[in-house]
C-alpha positions as a printed NumPy array, in Angstrom:
array([[-18.09 , -12.301,  59.334],
       [-21.669, -13.297,  58.394],
       [-24.455, -13.612,  60.91 ],
       [-24.295, -17.15 ,  62.323],
       [-27.396, -18.992,  63.502],
       [-27.386, -22.305,  65.355],
       [-30.04 , -24.767,  64.181],
       [-31.011, -26.661,  67.34 ],
       [-33.594, -29.149,  68.509],
       [-34.054, -32.64 ,  69.862],
       [-32.822, -35.568,  67.729],
       [-34.98 , -36.427,  64.702],
       [-37.072, -33.256,  64.607],
       [-35.802, -32.455,  61.1  ],
       [-32.745, -30.255,  61.726],
       [-30.424, -31.914,  59.224],
       [-33.184, -32.411,  56.643],
       [-33.967, -28.678,  56.763],
       [-30.259, -27.824,  56.725],
       [-29.791, -29.995,  53.61 ],
       [-32.568, -28.133,  51.835],
       [-31.402, -24.775,  53.149],
       [-27.835, -25.053,  51.909],
       [-28.239, -27.781,  49.292],
       [-25.403, -29.565,  51.026],
       [-25.925, -33.293,  51.453],
       [-25.153, -33.962,  55.091],
       [-26.25 , -37.187,  56.734],
       [-29.839, -37.211,  58.005],
       [-30.338, -40.79 ,  59.133],
       [-33.096, -41.979,  61.424],
       [-31.226, -42.239,  64.703],
       [-30.113, -39.859,  67.464],
       [-26.766, -38.057,  67.228],
       [-26.377, -38.552,  63.485],
       [-24.932, -35.023,  63.41 ],
       [-21.812, -35.133,  65.58 ],
       [-19.725, -32.225,  64.322],
       [-21.683, -29.127,  63.332],
       [-22.312, -28.755,  59.601],
       [-21.88 , -25.198,  58.37 ],
       [-23.587, -23.658,  55.366],
       [-23.355, -20.048,  54.22 ],
       [-26.434, -18.997,  52.233],
       [-27.319, -15.792,  50.441],
       [-30.136, -13.547,  51.64 ],
       [-32.711, -13.353,  48.812],
       [-32.92 ,  -9.747,  47.64 ],
       [-34.746,  -8.794,  44.439],
       [-33.441,  -5.239,  44.771],
       [-29.951,  -6.42 ,  43.834],
       [-31.162,  -8.285,  40.775],
       [-33.018,  -5.222,  39.461],
       [-30.168,  -2.812,  40.204],
       [-27.652,  -5.143,  38.555],
       [-29.784,  -5.265,  35.431],
       [-29.984,  -1.466,  35.393],
       [-26.225,  -1.045,  35.879],
       [-25.303,  -4.02 ,  33.663],
       [-23.171,  -5.285,  36.546],
       [-20.664,  -8.069,  35.955],
       [-21.576,  -9.717,  39.253],
       [-23.943,  -9.565,  42.224],
       [-22.81 ,  -9.981,  45.833],
       [-25.6  , -10.794,  48.295],
       [-25.66 , -10.517,  52.078],
       [-25.176, -13.897,  53.726],
       [-26.292, -15.859,  56.763],
       [-24.298, -18.762,  58.165],
       [-26.442, -21.638,  59.416],
       [-24.861, -24.228,  61.695],
       [-26.56 , -27.606,  62.098],
       [-25.746, -28.728,  65.637],
       [-26.032, -32.213,  67.123],
       [-29.415, -33.091,  68.646],
       [-29.876, -31.999,  72.241],
       [-31.321, -34.349,  74.86 ],
       [-32.523, -33.924,  78.411],
       [-29.511, -33.556,  80.715],
       [-27.13 , -32.1  ,  78.119],
       [-25.777, -29.605,  80.671],
       [-24.622, -32.62 ,  82.722],
       [-22.992, -34.252,  79.714],
       [-25.889, -36.399,  78.502],
       [-25.843, -37.148,  74.783],
       [-23.198, -34.902,  73.26 ],
       [-23.72 , -32.486,  76.124],
       [-21.171, -29.748,  76.551],
       [-19.905, -29.968,  72.981],
       [-23.39 , -29.104,  71.75 ],
       [-23.671, -26.166,  74.137],
       [-20.221, -24.839,  73.182],
       [-21.209, -24.792,  69.518],
       [-24.325, -22.75 ,  70.343],
       [-22.311, -20.273,  72.405],
       [-20.265, -19.321,  69.338],
       [-23.37 , -18.319,  67.316],
       [-25.182, -14.973,  67.189],
       [-28.673, -16.431,  67.438],
       [-30.628, -19.668,  67.844],
       [-33.094, -21.229,  65.45 ],
       [-35.267, -23.795,  67.253],
       [-36.599, -26.596,  65.047],
       [-39.847, -27.9  ,  66.554],
       [-41.416, -31.075,  65.227],
       [-45.092, -30.701,  64.399],
       [-45.627, -33.719,  62.177],
       [-46.418, -37.375,  62.905],
       [-44.467, -40.154,  61.212],
       [-44.34 , -43.498,  62.992],
       [-41.29 , -44.448,  60.942],
       [-39.251, -41.614,  62.44 ],
       [-38.477, -42.16 ,  66.1  ],
       [-38.651, -39.417,  68.724],
       [-36.158, -39.485,  71.566],
       [-38.937, -38.676,  74.073],
       [-41.416, -41.109,  72.429],
       [-44.061, -38.432,  71.788],
       [-44.728, -35.467,  69.471],
       [-45.107, -32.305,  71.54 ],
       [-43.411, -29.095,  70.396],
       [-44.118, -27.352,  73.712],
       [-42.358, -30.061,  75.727],
       [-39.468, -30.152,  73.243],
       [-38.862, -26.418,  73.579],
       [-39.084, -26.611,  77.364],
       [-36.376, -29.3  ,  77.39 ],
       [-34.079, -27.197,  75.229],
       [-34.688, -23.999,  77.206],
       [-34.062, -25.803,  80.497],
       [-30.692, -27.03 ,  79.205],
       [-29.747, -23.506,  78.162],
       [-30.825, -22.151,  81.551],
       [-28.867, -24.816,  83.465],
       [-25.741, -24.11 ,  81.409],
       [-26.036, -20.36 ,  82.143],
       [-26.59 , -21.031,  85.851],
       [-23.477, -23.167,  85.969],
       [-21.479, -20.378,  84.345],
       [-22.869, -17.766,  86.759],
       [-22.248, -19.905,  89.849],
       [-18.619, -20.436,  88.846],
       [-18.176, -16.705,  88.353],
       [-19.765, -15.854,  91.709],
       [-17.538, -18.388,  93.459],
       [-14.344, -17.151,  91.766],
       [-14.687, -13.439,  92.681],
       [-11.455, -12.57 ,  90.886],
       [-12.546,  -9.745,  88.586],
       [-11.496,  -6.226,  89.549],
       [-15.031,  -5.106,  88.674],
       [-16.684,  -7.878,  90.707],
       [-18.466,  -5.396,  92.979],
       [-20.317,  -4.011,  89.956],
       [-20.78 ,  -7.445,  88.381],
       [-22.069,  -9.375,  91.403],
       [-25.531,  -7.733,  91.793],
       [-26.22 ,  -8.124,  88.069],
       [-25.316, -11.823,  88.083],
       [-27.364, -12.406,  91.232],
       [-30.372, -10.67 ,  89.655],
       [-30.077, -12.819,  86.529],
       [-29.568, -15.966,  88.597],
       [-32.766, -15.35 ,  90.535],
       [-34.822, -15.197,  87.327],
       [-33.034, -18.201,  85.827],
       [-33.905, -20.184,  88.959],
       [-37.526, -19.399,  88.079],
       [-37.009, -20.653,  84.494],
       [-36.965, -17.179,  82.942],
       [-34.566, -16.985,  79.986],
       [-32.131, -14.074,  80.114],
       [-33.528, -12.687,  76.838],
       [-36.929, -12.424,  78.56 ],
       [-35.626, -10.766,  81.725],
       [-36.033,  -7.043,  82.398],
       [-32.477,  -5.725,  82.213],
       [-31.294,  -2.154,  81.769],
       [-29.004,  -1.241,  78.876],
       [-26.139,  -0.981,  81.346],
       [-26.835,  -4.436,  82.796],
       [-27.094,  -5.917,  79.31 ],
       [-23.727,  -4.395,  78.411],
       [-22.122,  -5.761,  81.586],
       [-23.075,  -9.374,  80.792],
       [-22.192,  -9.261,  77.087],
       [-18.755, -10.739,  77.872],
       [-20.328, -14.011,  79.06 ],
       [-22.143, -14.827,  75.817],
       [-24.966, -16.486,  77.772],
       [-26.948, -19.091,  75.829],
       [-30.416, -18.08 ,  77.017],
       [-29.681, -14.432,  76.166],
       [-29.464, -15.118,  72.435],
       [-32.337, -13.99 ,  70.173],
       [-34.388, -16.858,  68.753],
       [-36.402, -17.952,  65.741],
       [-38.902, -20.808,  66.012],
       [-39.26 , -23.101,  63.015],
       [-42.179, -25.527,  63.06 ],
       [-41.454, -28.552,  60.868],
       [-44.996, -29.319,  59.716],
       [-46.683, -31.967,  57.588],
       [-47.61 , -31.137,  53.969],
       [-51.27 , -31.071,  55.02 ],
       [-50.501, -28.241,  57.459],
       [-48.395, -26.017,  55.198],
       [-51.345, -23.772,  54.313],
       [-52.241, -23.159,  57.959],
       [-51.415, -19.798,  59.502],
       [-48.658, -19.284,  62.048],
       [-51.287, -18.415,  64.631],
       [-53.067, -21.743,  64.071],
       [-49.876, -23.785,  64.487],
       [-48.791, -21.791,  67.555],
       [-52.222, -22.376,  69.13 ],
       [-52.085, -26.095,  68.348],
       [-48.634, -26.343,  69.943],
       [-49.754, -24.698,  73.193],
       [-46.795, -22.321,  73.062],
       [-46.881, -18.549,  73.524],
       [-44.707, -17.111,  70.755],
       [-44.536, -13.915,  68.7  ],
       [-45.814, -14.806,  65.181],
       [-43.131, -12.648,  63.541],
       [-40.479, -14.947,  65.035],
       [-42.217, -18.117,  63.821],
       [-41.669, -19.759,  60.416],
       [-43.581, -22.758,  59.08 ],
       [-41.446, -25.209,  57.109],
       [-42.303, -28.595,  55.66 ],
       [-38.955, -30.372,  55.607],
       [-40.193, -32.945,  53.105],
       [-41.497, -30.253,  50.747],
       [-38.365, -28.117,  50.995],
       [-36.204, -31.131,  50.211],
       [-38.288, -31.819,  47.106],
       [-37.951, -28.178,  46.005],
       [-34.161, -28.509,  45.826],
       [-34.57 , -31.147,  43.117],
       [-36.595, -28.813,  40.871],
       [-35.655, -26.033,  38.494],
       [-36.39 , -22.457,  39.583],
       [-39.603, -22.275,  37.536],
       [-40.704, -25.756,  38.617],
       [-40.193, -24.726,  42.248],
       [-42.36 , -21.632,  41.724],
       [-45.128, -23.739,  40.142],
       [-44.856, -26.268,  42.965],
       [-45.4  , -23.568,  45.601],
       [-48.31 , -22.071,  43.654],
       [-50.055, -25.451,  43.869],
       [-49.992, -25.065,  47.636],
       [-50.951, -21.37 ,  47.432],
       [-47.596, -20.46 ,  48.979],
       [-45.757, -17.331,  47.733],
       [-42.368, -17.965,  49.33 ],
       [-40.699, -21.151,  50.498],
       [-40.323, -21.655,  54.219],
       [-36.568, -21.653,  53.843],
       [-36.548, -18.275,  52.072],
       [-38.615, -16.893,  54.935],
       [-36.195, -18.497,  57.383],
       [-33.148, -16.865,  55.748],
       [-34.741, -13.402,  55.636],
       [-36.024, -13.7  ,  59.207],
       [-32.591, -14.8  ,  60.392],
       [-30.969, -11.797,  58.739],
       [-33.389,  -9.329,  60.331],
       [-33.411, -11.019,  63.758],
       [-30.481,  -8.91 ,  64.985],
       [-31.782,  -5.704,  63.35 ],
       [-29.543,  -6.046,  60.31 ],
       [-30.364,  -4.078,  57.168],
       [-28.684,  -3.657,  53.783],
       [-27.215,  -0.602,  52.159],
       [-26.512,  -1.066,  48.488],
       [-23.87 ,  -0.105,  45.941],
       [-24.22 ,  -0.573,  42.197],
       [-22.137,  -0.07 ,  39.082],
       [-20.771,  -1.858,  35.999],
       [-18.32 ,  -3.923,  38.065],
       [-20.725,  -5.175,  40.741],
       [-23.983,  -4.631,  42.593],
       [-23.634,  -5.448,  46.264],
       [-25.492,  -5.54 ,  49.572],
       [-23.539,  -4.416,  52.63 ],
       [-24.779,  -5.612,  56.013],
       [-25.105,  -2.901,  58.648],
       [-27.029,  -2.558,  61.897],
       [-30.297,  -0.632,  61.922],
       [-29.598,   2.908,  63.115],
       [-26.011,   3.061,  61.799],
       [-24.773,   6.542,  60.95 ],
       [-23.064,   7.177,  57.628],
       [-19.424,   7.079,  58.877],
       [-19.927,   3.725,  60.638],
       [-21.688,   2.335,  57.573],
       [-18.822,   3.534,  55.384],
       [-16.446,   1.629,  57.653],
       [-18.127,  -1.617,  56.598],
       [-16.741,  -1.066,  53.108],
       [-13.273,  -0.01 ,  54.268],
       [-11.973,   1.172,  57.643],
       [-10.324,   4.191,  56.003],
       [-13.749,   5.323,  54.783],
       [-14.93 ,   5.773,  58.366],
       [-11.785,   7.58 ,  59.477],
       [-11.822,  10.021,  56.585],
       [-15.565,  10.254,  56.005],
       [-16.586,  13.522,  54.338],
       [-20.093,  12.969,  52.941],
       [-22.349,  10.394,  51.338],
       [-24.552,  10.515,  48.26 ],
       [-27.699,   8.468,  48.893],
       [-30.907,   7.556,  47.115],
       [-33.589,   4.937,  47.722],
       [-33.072,   1.929,  45.443],
       [-36.578,   2.121,  43.931],
       [-36.233,   5.825,  43.196],
       [-32.895,   5.125,  41.504],
       [-34.551,   2.489,  39.335],
       [-37.389,   4.839,  38.463],
       [-34.856,   7.434,  37.305],
       [-33.052,   4.872,  35.151],
       [-29.558,   5.355,  36.561],
       [-27.279,   7.414,  38.779],
       [-26.613,  10.189,  36.269],
       [-30.315,  10.656,  35.528],
       [-31.14 ,  10.678,  39.251],
       [-28.581,  13.453,  39.873],
       [-29.95 ,  15.471,  36.974],
       [-33.429,  15.245,  38.512],
       [-32.109,  16.278,  41.937],
       [-33.085,  12.964,  43.55 ],
       [-29.657,  12.14 ,  44.98 ],
       [-29.208,  13.503,  48.51 ],
       [-25.907,  14.766,  49.94 ],
       [-25.738,  13.769,  53.604],
       [-23.231,  14.301,  56.418],
       [-21.916,  12.499,  59.49 ],
       [-25.218,  12.429,  61.357],
       [-27.189,  10.809,  58.55 ],
       [-28.662,   7.423,  59.493],
       [-28.487,   4.968,  56.61 ],
       [-31.874,   3.511,  55.65 ],
       [-32.566,  -0.013,  54.491],
       [-32.292,  -0.023,  50.705],
       [-30.241,   3.167,  50.401],
       [-27.932,   3.09 ,  47.385],
       [-24.81 ,   4.986,  48.406],
       [-21.543,   6.511,  47.212],
       [-19.173,   7.546,  50.021],
       [-16.695,  10.406,  49.739],
       [-13.761,  10.724,  52.085],
       [-10.732,  12.923,  52.598],
       [ -7.224,  11.504,  52.723]])
């Protein structure tokens, strides 16, 4: 299953417009609240120039990229946890995703209404976070009242600790929890515990501003590495252009990479995902694994039998493989490493697994 990210925000902040550009799927993006009723799902490839270069070297028949699944969810309004707007349906859709991508409106257009009748990214995010917090509190209160779990004695103090911070508007992802406490609450899939990206939908005149400038203007306190600047209007126009025309278009704005490309890559790395690579005449492929995965677990991503019968792995950095001109040449030069069960796969490792039957 690919990484799934919920695209959320208030109505008319640009969620569906960005989703259209992101996936090149034409979903409705009309100028009224709740245009998106059922979540639209788009699976997009993670841009990776390493695969293109390796495929050219190996003369591969096909390339298989890592993917991220983006889910465009109906606009959230104040009081969603009580059923306002599309309420609980919206929150249920978020709960099924691995992470949240907040779309924050940072452009003024009098022709596009705002459900709160003002443009203020800080207030918008506070509304969304409050709804997530209230939904988690409701879930915790029900659990504390039920007291049916056999492990309730162990669970109760953790839930009460989390509840106290939630009552003070502290998201679970920002709370100080031990690894053990984090593991205990994993079963609940709390909304405010999910990792987040913050996408500012900016005007064309702001696209050359830095993340730090936009964050400062918004009044929010956010980590720049989790912030992406996207101009929905520009990204939509890019989808109508050829690849070279799109490159030229971005150059005119002194932009090296589209906001959506940054968004895809950031989404992939948000949960500490990396890619190990395989290459040959049949295919060149990226395999998604978690940072810190040991060789046997990584092998299991290709086939479960590979993990069970893991013997060793041949590994080489993708760039070093390219420099050598191929696998055979790399082995002749002694550049291919033979690693065992304790080897931790690195991002960009090109691998061949060996296993015993």
